[in-house]
C-alpha atoms as a printed R data frame, in Angstrom:
    type eleno elety resid chain resno       x       y      z
1   ATOM     1    CA   MET     A     1   0.000   0.000  0.000
2   ATOM     2    CA   TYR     A     2   2.889   2.368  0.734
3   ATOM     3    CA   GLU     A     3   4.620   1.520 -2.548
4   ATOM     4    CA   SER     A     4   1.349   2.096 -4.415
5   ATOM     5    CA   GLN     A     5   1.174   5.518 -2.685
6   ATOM     6    CA   GLN     A     6  -1.981   4.640 -0.778
7   ATOM     7    CA   TRP     A     7  -0.150   5.406  2.495
8   ATOM     8    CA   PRO     A     8   1.179   8.963  2.968
9   ATOM     9    CA   GLU     A     9   3.924   7.547  5.204
10  ATOM    10    CA   PHE     A    10   5.176   4.032  5.813
11  ATOM    11    CA   VAL     A    11   3.950   3.893  9.428
12  ATOM    12    CA   ALA     A    12   1.112   2.342 11.406
13  ATOM    13    CA   SER     A    13  -0.190   3.911 14.623
14  ATOM    14    CA   PHE     A    14  -2.096   2.165 17.397
15  ATOM    15    CA   VAL     A    15  -4.248   3.668 20.126
16  ATOM    16    CA   ILE     A    16  -5.445   1.003 22.577
17  ATOM    17    CA   GLY     A    17  -8.475   2.389 24.384
18  ATOM    18    CA   ASN     A    18 -10.299   1.613 27.601
19  ATOM    19    CA   GLU     A    19 -13.870   1.744 28.887
20  ATOM    20    CA   THR     A    20 -14.287   5.373 27.767
21  ATOM    21    CA   GLN     A    21 -11.852   5.615 24.842
22  ATOM    22    CA   PRO     A    22 -12.237   3.414 21.735
23  ATOM    23    CA   SER     A    23  -9.249   1.745 20.137
24  ATOM    24    CA   TYR     A    24  -8.227   2.590 16.585
25  ATOM    25    CA   VAL     A    25  -5.459   2.087 14.057
26  ATOM    26    CA   THR     A    26  -4.095   4.710 11.672
27  ATOM    27    CA   LEU     A    27  -2.451   3.262  8.576
28  ATOM    28    CA   GLY     A    28   0.016   5.567  6.872
29  ATOM    29    CA   GLY     A    29  -0.157   8.296  9.488
30  ATOM    30    CA   TYR     A    30   0.091   9.374 13.088
31  ATOM    31    CA   PRO     A    31  -2.651   9.371 15.730
32  ATOM    32    CA   ASP     A    32  -4.582  12.504 16.539
33  ATOM    33    CA   ALA     A    33  -2.717  14.751 18.998
34  ATOM    34    CA   SER     A    34  -5.589  14.416 21.469
35  ATOM    35    CA   ALA     A    35  -4.758  10.713 21.870
36  ATOM    36    CA   TYR     A    36  -1.482  11.304 23.710
37  ATOM    37    CA   THR     A    37   0.340  13.734 25.992
38  ATOM    38    CA   GLY     A    38   3.881  15.084 25.763
39  ATOM    39    CA   HIS     A    39   6.243  13.968 23.033
40  ATOM    40    CA   PHE     A    40   7.017  10.676 21.347
41  ATOM    41    CA   VAL     A    41  10.074   8.750 22.509
42  ATOM    42    CA   LYS     A    42  11.821   6.902 19.692
43  ATOM    43    CA   GLN     A    43  12.765   3.314 20.396
44  ATOM    44    CA   PRO     A    44  15.457   1.701 18.180
45  ATOM    45    CA   LEU     A    45  15.059  -1.922 17.190
46  ATOM    46    CA   VAL     A    46  17.571  -4.766 17.223
47  ATOM    47    CA   LYS     A    47  17.934  -7.560 14.684
48  ATOM    48    CA   LYS     A    48  17.681 -10.413 17.150
49  ATOM    49    CA   TYR     A    49  14.330 -11.623 15.811
50  ATOM    50    CA   SER     A    50  13.437 -10.521 12.306
51  ATOM    51    CA   MET     A    51   9.771 -11.582 12.587
52  ATOM    52    CA   TRP     A    52   9.085  -9.326 15.605
53  ATOM    53    CA   TRP     A    53   9.495  -5.681 16.531
54  ATOM    54    CA   THR     A    54  12.316  -6.422 18.945
55  ATOM    55    CA   MET     A    55  13.861  -3.994 21.418
56  ATOM    56    CA   ARG     A    56  16.690  -4.330 23.890
57  ATOM    57    CA   LEU     A    57  15.497  -4.634 27.490
58  ATOM    58    CA   THR     A    58  18.131  -3.788 30.097
59  ATOM    59    CA   ASN     A    59  16.182  -3.874 33.359
60  ATOM    60    CA   ILE     A    60  12.788  -3.915 35.015
61  ATOM    61    CA   LYS     A    61  11.848  -2.455 38.387
62  ATOM    62    CA   ILE     A    62   8.987  -3.386 40.654
63  ATOM    63    CA   GLY     A    63   8.583  -0.276 42.729
64  ATOM    64    CA   PRO     A    64  12.101   0.808 43.761
65  ATOM    65    CA   ASN     A    65  13.564  -2.691 43.474
66  ATOM    66    CA   SER     A    66  15.133  -4.301 40.440
67  ATOM    67    CA   GLY     A    67  13.161  -7.348 39.387
68  ATOM    68    CA   LYS     A    68  15.272  -8.564 36.506
69  ATOM    69    CA   LEU     A    69  16.642 -11.940 37.540
70  ATOM    70    CA   ASN     A    70  17.535 -13.507 34.206
71  ATOM    71    CA   ALA     A    71  20.042 -13.030 31.403
72  ATOM    72    CA   LYS     A    72  17.553 -12.225 28.644
73  ATOM    73    CA   TYR     A    73  17.719  -8.757 27.186
74  ATOM    74    CA   PHE     A    74  14.961  -8.481 24.593
75  ATOM    75    CA   ALA     A    75  11.319  -7.421 24.444
76  ATOM    76    CA   ILE     A    76   8.820  -7.361 21.611
77  ATOM    77    CA   ALA     A    77   5.807  -5.100 21.054
78  ATOM    78    CA   ASP     A    78   2.762  -7.135 20.043
79  ATOM    79    CA   THR     A    79  -0.648  -5.585 19.448
80  ATOM    80    CA   GLY     A    80  -2.156  -9.067 19.228
81  ATOM    81    CA   THR     A    81  -1.320 -10.022 22.835
82  ATOM    82    CA   SER     A    82  -3.594  -8.978 25.710
83  ATOM    83    CA   PHE     A    83  -1.215  -9.070 28.684
84  ATOM    84    CA   LEU     A    84   2.301  -7.929 29.445
85  ATOM    85    CA   TYR     A    85   4.419 -11.084 29.675
86  ATOM    86    CA   LEU     A    86   7.566 -11.283 31.779
87  ATOM    87    CA   LEU     A    87   9.845 -14.278 31.832
88  ATOM    88    CA   GLU     A    88   9.009 -16.758 34.553
89  ATOM    89    CA   GLU     A    89  11.908 -15.852 36.858
90  ATOM    90    CA   ASP     A    90  11.006 -12.151 36.830
91  ATOM    91    CA   PHE     A    91   7.304 -12.808 37.231
92  ATOM    92    CA   SER     A    92   8.065 -14.566 40.517
93  ATOM    93    CA   SER     A    93   9.329 -11.247 41.945
94  ATOM    94    CA   PHE     A    94   6.310  -9.407 40.556
95  ATOM    95    CA   LYS     A    95   3.968 -12.021 42.044
96  ATOM    96    CA   VAL     A    96   5.493 -11.577 45.499
97  ATOM    97    CA   MET     A    97   4.831  -7.836 45.319
98  ATOM    98    CA   VAL     A    98   1.176  -8.411 44.335
99  ATOM    99    CA   MET     A    99   0.547 -10.952 47.082
100 ATOM   100    CA   ASN     A   100   2.207  -8.711 49.666
101 ATOM   101    CA   ALA     A   101  -0.100  -5.876 48.599
102 ATOM   102    CA   SER     A   102  -3.198  -7.798 49.699
103 ATOM   103    CA   SER     A   103  -4.110 -11.272 50.840
104 ATOM   104    CA   ASP     A   104  -7.142 -11.005 48.541
105 ATOM   105    CA   PHE     A   105  -4.993 -11.806 45.509
106 ATOM   106    CA   ILE     A   106  -4.711 -15.332 44.155
107 ATOM   107    CA   CYS     A   107  -1.708 -15.908 41.902
108 ATOM   108    CA   ASP     A   108  -2.532 -19.038 39.968
109 ATOM   109    CA   THR     A   109   0.598 -19.549 37.913
110 ATOM   110    CA   VAL     A   110  -0.353 -23.121 36.981
111 ATOM   111    CA   ASN     A   111  -3.793 -22.676 35.417
112 ATOM   112    CA   ALA     A   112  -4.587 -18.985 34.918
113 ATOM   113    CA   GLY     A   113  -0.994 -17.731 34.809
114 ATOM   114    CA   TYR     A   114  -1.791 -14.388 36.450
115 ATOM   115    CA   CYS     A   115  -2.937 -12.810 39.720
116 ATOM   116    CA   TYR     A   116  -6.530 -11.823 40.446
117 ATOM   117    CA   SER     A   117  -8.957 -10.988 43.242
118 ATOM   118    CA   ASN     A   118 -12.576 -12.025 43.533
119 ATOM   119    CA   VAL     A   119 -13.189  -9.728 46.509
120 ATOM   120    CA   THR     A   120 -13.380  -6.178 45.151
121 ATOM   121    CA   THR     A   121 -12.435  -4.003 42.187
122 ATOM   122    CA   CYS     A   122  -8.873  -2.934 41.469
123 ATOM   123    CA   ASP     A   123  -9.140   0.636 42.778
124 ATOM   124    CA   ALA     A   124  -9.127  -0.791 46.306
125 ATOM   125    CA   TYR     A   125  -5.581  -2.111 45.739
126 ATOM   126    CA   TRP     A   126  -3.875   0.662 43.767
127 ATOM   127    CA   ALA     A   127  -2.331   2.315 46.824
128 ATOM   128    CA   GLN     A   128  -0.711  -0.964 47.919
129 ATOM   129    CA   LEU     A   129   0.575  -2.085 44.512
130 ATOM   130    CA   GLU     A   130   3.872  -0.800 43.078
131 ATOM   131    CA   PRO     A   131   4.618   0.826 39.685
132 ATOM   132    CA   LEU     A   132   6.242  -1.371 37.053
133 ATOM   133    CA   THR     A   133   9.199   0.216 35.254
134 ATOM   134    CA   LEU     A   134  10.728  -1.092 32.025
135 ATOM   135    CA   PHE     A   135  14.130   0.015 30.771
136 ATOM   136    CA   LEU     A   136  14.217  -0.375 26.995
137 ATOM   137    CA   ASP     A   137  17.615   0.581 25.678
138 ATOM   138    CA   HIS     A   138  18.010   4.279 26.574
139 ATOM   139    CA   ASN     A   139  14.354   4.910 27.491
140 ATOM   140    CA   ILE     A   140  12.357   4.393 30.692
141 ATOM   141    CA   TYR     A   141   8.660   3.478 30.745
142 ATOM   142    CA   VAL     A   142   6.695   3.626 33.994
143 ATOM   143    CA   ILE     A   143   3.313   1.888 34.295
144 ATOM   144    CA   GLN     A   144   1.212   2.651 37.353
145 ATOM   145    CA   PRO     A   145  -0.933  -0.018 39.095
146 ATOM   146    CA   GLU     A   146  -4.022   1.575 37.514
147 ATOM   147    CA   GLY     A   147  -2.384   0.863 34.169
148 ATOM   148    CA   TYR     A   148  -1.768  -2.853 34.624
149 ATOM   149    CA   THR     A   149  -4.961  -3.861 36.459
150 ATOM   150    CA   ILE     A   150  -8.465  -4.368 35.033
151 ATOM   151    CA   SER     A   151 -11.659  -4.351 37.082
152 ATOM   152    CA   ASN     A   152 -14.415  -6.823 36.201
153 ATOM   153    CA   ALA     A   153 -12.431  -8.085 33.220
154 ATOM   154    CA   TRP     A   154 -14.664 -11.145 33.080
155 ATOM   155    CA   GLU     A   155 -17.200 -12.900 35.248
156 ATOM   156    CA   GLY     A   156 -15.876 -14.060 38.583
157 ATOM   157    CA   SER     A   157 -12.816 -11.791 38.637
158 ATOM   158    CA   ALA     A   158 -13.346  -8.449 40.354
159 ATOM   159    CA   CYS     A   159  -9.739  -7.412 39.698
160 ATOM   160    CA   VAL     A   160  -7.257  -8.897 37.246
161 ATOM   161    CA   VAL     A   161  -3.559  -8.033 37.256
162 ATOM   162    CA   ALA     A   162  -2.859  -8.093 33.514
163 ATOM   163    CA   VAL     A   163   0.750  -9.227 33.859
164 ATOM   164    CA   SER     A   164   1.727 -12.842 33.272
165 ATOM   165    CA   TYR     A   165   4.772 -14.854 32.292
166 ATOM   166    CA   THR     A   166   6.053 -16.929 29.428
167 ATOM   167    CA   SER     A   167   8.543 -19.763 29.498
168 ATOM   168    CA   ASN     A   168   8.332 -20.618 25.810
169 ATOM   169    CA   ASN     A   169  10.421 -17.742 24.430
170 ATOM   170    CA   ASP     A   170  13.421 -15.791 25.591
171 ATOM   171    CA   VAL     A   171  11.742 -12.403 25.161
172 ATOM   172    CA   TYR     A   172   9.349 -10.257 27.138
173 ATOM   173    CA   VAL     A   173   6.064  -9.560 25.351
174 ATOM   174    CA   LEU     A   174   4.669  -6.028 25.587
175 ATOM   175    CA   GLY     A   175   1.036  -6.608 24.764
176 ATOM   176    CA   ASP     A   176  -2.045  -4.484 25.356
177 ATOM   177    CA   THR     A   177  -1.228  -3.948 29.031
178 ATOM   178    CA   PHE     A   178   1.783  -1.923 27.910
179 ATOM   179    CA   LEU     A   179   0.279  -0.489 24.728
180 ATOM   180    CA   ARG     A   180  -2.861   0.704 26.528
181 ATOM   181    CA   ASN     A   181  -0.617   3.108 28.456
182 ATOM   182    CA   PHE     A   182   1.472   4.234 25.477
183 ATOM   183    CA   VAL     A   183   0.311   5.237 22.017
184 ATOM   184    CA   SER     A   184   2.605   3.522 19.512
185 ATOM   185    CA   VAL     A   185   3.853   4.349 16.023
186 ATOM   186    CA   PHE     A   186   5.497   1.520 14.075
187 ATOM   187    CA   ASP     A   187   7.826   3.038 11.477
188 ATOM   188    CA   TYR     A   188   8.556   0.501  8.739
189 ATOM   189    CA   LYS     A   189  10.863   2.783  6.788
190 ATOM   190    CA   HIS     A   190  13.226   3.758  9.604
191 ATOM   191    CA   ASN     A   191  12.832   0.524 11.606
192 ATOM   192    CA   THR     A   192  11.803   2.165 14.877
193 ATOM   193    CA   ILE     A   193   8.867   2.305 17.272
194 ATOM   194    CA   SER     A   194   7.868   5.575 18.909
195 ATOM   195    CA   PHE     A   195   5.870   5.710 22.136
196 ATOM   196    CA   ALA     A   196   3.999   8.552 23.820
197 ATOM   197    CA   VAL     A   197   1.951   8.471 27.009
198 ATOM   198    CA   SER     A   198  -1.700   7.814 26.190
199 ATOM   199    CA   ALA     A   199  -4.145  10.575 27.071
200 ATOM   200    CA   THR     A   200  -6.156   7.995 29.023
201 ATOM   201    CA   ALA     A   201  -3.175   6.610 30.976
202 ATOM   202    CA   PRO     A   202  -3.264   7.185 34.755
203 ATOM   203    CA   ALA     A   203  -1.257   9.967 36.378
204 ATOM   204    CA   GLY     A   204   2.373   9.014 36.879
205 ATOM   205    CA   THR     A   205   2.680   7.082 33.625
206 ATOM   206    CA   SER     A   206   5.798   8.255 31.800
207 ATOM   207    CA   ALA     A   207   8.065   7.638 28.829
208 ATOM   208    CA   THR     A   208  11.404   9.381 29.239
209 ATOM   209    CA   LEU     A   209  14.912   9.340 27.855
210 ATOM   210    CA   TYR     A   210  17.386   7.611 30.150
211 ATOM   211    CA   ILE     A   211  20.731   9.404 30.106
212 ATOM   212    CA   GLY     A   212  22.731   7.144 32.399
213 ATOM   213    CA   THR     A   213  26.100   7.709 34.075
214 ATOM   214    CA   LEU     A   214  28.201   6.842 31.027
215 ATOM   215    CA   ASN     A   215  26.225   9.183 28.800
216 ATOM   216    CA   ILE     A   216  26.581  11.978 31.357
217 ATOM   217    CA   VAL     A   217  30.353  11.504 31.255
218 ATOM   218    CA   TRP     A   218  30.340  11.728 27.453
219 ATOM   219    CA   VAL     A   219  28.188  14.867 27.567
220 ATOM   220    CA   CYS     A   220  30.593  16.473 30.053
221 ATOM   221    CA   LEU     A   221  33.605  15.560 27.916
222 ATOM   222    CA   ALA     A   222  31.885  16.956 24.830
223 ATOM   223    CA   GLY     A   223  31.177  20.164 26.746
224 ATOM   224    CA   LEU     A   224  34.843  20.493 27.710
225 ATOM   225    CA   VAL     A   225  35.889  19.977 24.092
226 ATOM   226    CA   VAL     A   226  33.498  22.712 22.970
227 ATOM   227    CA   LEU     A   227  34.815  25.095 25.633
228 ATOM   228    CA   TYR     A   228  38.402  24.388 24.539
229 ATOM   229    CA   LEU     A   229  37.553  25.046 20.898
230 ATOM   230    CA   VAL     A   230  35.802  28.304 21.819
231 ATOM   231    CA   TRP     A   231  38.861  29.401 23.799
232 ATOM   232    CA   ARG     A   232  41.200  28.555 20.911
233 ATOM   233    CA   ILE     A   233  39.038  30.508 18.476
234 ATOM   234    CA   TYR     A   234  38.945  33.475 20.852
235 ATOM   235    CA   ASP     A   235  42.715  33.340 21.372
236 ATOM   236    CA   HIS     A   236  43.295  33.120 17.611
237 ATOM   237    CA   CYS     A   237  41.039  36.119 16.937
238 ATOM   238    CA   LYS     A   238  42.765  38.099 19.664
239 ATOM   239    CA   MET     A   239  46.184  37.315 18.154
240 ATOM   240    CA   LYS     A   240  45.032  38.280 14.653
241 ATOM   241    CA   LYS     A   241  43.674  41.583 15.983
242 ATOM   242    CA   LYS     A   242  46.977  42.323 17.701
243 ATOM   243    CA   GLN     A   243  48.944  41.535 14.533
244 ATOM   244    CA   LYS     A   244  46.667  43.806 12.524
245 ATOM   245    CA   GLN     A   245  47.128  46.672 14.989
246 ATOM   246    CA   GLU     A   246  50.909  46.247 14.946
247 ATOM   247    CA   ALA     A   247  50.942  46.221 11.142
248 ATOM   248    CA   GLN     A   248  48.872  49.415 11.012
249 ATOM   249    CA   LEU     A   249  51.167  51.120 13.544
250 ATOM   250    CA   LYS     A   250  54.271  50.050 11.648
251 ATOM   251    CA   ALA     A   251  52.856  51.496  8.426
252 ATOM   252    CA   GLN     A   252  52.099  54.800 10.151
253 ATOM   253    CA   LEU     A   253  55.613  55.062 11.601
254 ATOM   254    CA   GLU     A   254  57.186  54.276  8.259
255 ATOM   255    CA   GLU     A   255  55.192  57.080  6.671
256 ATOM   256    CA   GLN     A   256  56.542  59.431  9.373
257 ATOM   257    CA   GLY     A   257  60.110  58.440  8.515
258 ATOM   258    CA   VAL     A   258  60.980  56.743 11.772
259 ATOM   259    CA   ASP     A   259  64.304  54.900 11.423
260 ATOM   260    CA   ASP     A   260  64.451  51.103 11.558
261 ATOM   261    CA   LYS     A   261  65.888  50.940 15.071
262 ATOM   262    CA   LYS     A   262  63.260  53.239 16.500
263 ATOM   263    CA   LEU     A   263  60.597  51.385 14.503
264 ATOM   264    CA   VAL     A   264  61.581  48.062 16.092
265 ATOM   265    CA   GLU     A   265  61.566  49.585 19.594
266 ATOM   266    CA   THR     A   266  58.151  51.136 19.014
267 ATOM   267    CA   THR     A   267  56.454  48.085 17.549
268 ATOM   268    CA   GLU     A   268  57.796  45.869 20.329
269 ATOM   269    CA   GLN     A   269  56.019  47.986 22.955
270 ATOM   270    CA   PRO     A   270  52.547  46.799 24.086
271 ATOM   271    CA   ILE     A   271  49.754  48.484 22.200
272 ATOM   272    CA   GLU     A   272  48.421  49.997 25.455
273 ATOM   273    CA   GLU     A   273  51.742  51.784 26.186
274 ATOM   274    CA   GLN     A   274  51.941  53.268 22.709
275 ATOM   275    CA   GLU     A   275  48.456  54.765 23.161
């Protein structure tokens, strides 16, 4: 469709809605500005898995604590998957946090594969649950408890924690749980995904650039290099100005018939003294 010029741009945008906001896809363009807040964060892809939109995952945090317990470093964005899937080892840490938040939660990792409560809706647990933070390459994505829980998702479950695990692949799967919080633009031409916080995402949801200690060092070094170059340019201009002034003075003295010896003595004096 792009090659036949039916798409203005070779991108596809996804807005995953909720109870009040419908979902929609924009082929060949970007979503309406009212669908997101702030700016898009560009996410580079890696060539680990050619059939998926694969990103490098460097860490996850459950609240303030790191929850990444395995050696896998990839995540895929999948609009056809409902939950956010961690690897089994990491999900164990996430499950402990959920069960510590309330004894109402049942984490059936054998049959259901997720945590849920039959007691009350999710808003009763938000204050006890922790944010989930994903570090994808140089970007940080924070999902609040309101963003990964669903009330009355289906009959018999008052609150479902829409985070599960997979042991079949060596990648994390960022399904609708993630994409409901972040509007996504899949760029086929430049091989990137861009994310922006959805307008319907709960307060505290964020997508930000992660600078990191090493990058800060490089920025500081670059700043020092720029300062050095500015100083060298200034010093060069100052020297050229001085040489020009001395040449003008020498020409004036020669016109006045000053002898060579006196001319040398005069031009060797600082410009300020001669004035």
